[in-house]
N, C-alpha and C positions, 0 to 999 in steps of 0.2 A: 432324748433331745428331740430336737427337730427333725435331723438326718433320720433317723432310726423312725420317727412317724411317718416321713415323706415315702420312705423304702416300702413301710409295712404297708400305705396306702398304693403307691404303685403296683405290687405284689398282687395285692386284693382287688383291684380296679382291671388289671391286664391278665393276671395269671402267667406272665412272662418270666422267664429265669431270670435270677437278679445275677447271675455269675457267667461269664464265657465257658466254654467248656475246657480251656488250659486252667480256668483256676476253681473247678468244681472240685468239691470236698466234701466231705461226711462232717460237718462240725460237731464239735465238741456239744453234748447236750446241757443246755443251761437254763431252756426253756420247756413246757411242755408243748407248745404249739411249734409246729415243724419251720413255720414261715418265719414267725417272731424269733425263733432260735437261729435261723440262717441269717435274719436282718441282724440280730445282736452279733453274731459271728464277723459278718461284713464290718461294722463299725467299731467294733472292738480291732479286729485286723488294721482298719484306716488308722484309727488312733496311735496304734503301734508302729506303724510305717512311717507317720506323721512326726513321731519320738526320733525314729533313727533317721529322717531326713534333715532335723533341727540339729542332730549331733554331725551329721555329714558336712553340711553347708559350710560349716569354717574350715573344715580339712579342704574341703573344694577350691576354697576363697584363699588357701594359704599358698605361700611360694616354696614349700618345699618340693624336693624333687619327685617327679611322678612316681618312682616307682616305691618311694615311701609312702605317697599319698595314696596309691592303689592297697596298699599293706594296711594303713590304717584305715583306710573306708571299708576292706573288707572284715577287717576285725569288728568295727561298728555293726557293722550289720552280722556278723555270724553270733552276735552277744545277744542281739536282740530276739526275744521271745516268737517262736515261728518262723523265723527266718533261718535258712542253712545254705547247704552248699550249691543249691539252686537259683539264689538271689545273687 
């Protein structure tokens, strides 16, 4: 999509990193080209995080007690692909 295209263009023209040191990973190999593979990894992870945020928003806005809210949010995050204890 357009985001993936923009990230590839940025990487190609600047040759600068697309991730900060704290997020640098070796992504799963989905595409042959390293830069394209990194961009796909970033956009895929972004989509997963957006889905998690959409699930978390109603919990955040709810009037349930804070401890129950935290528990529900933790479970939603832990169930998401690629998210674990460090999130």
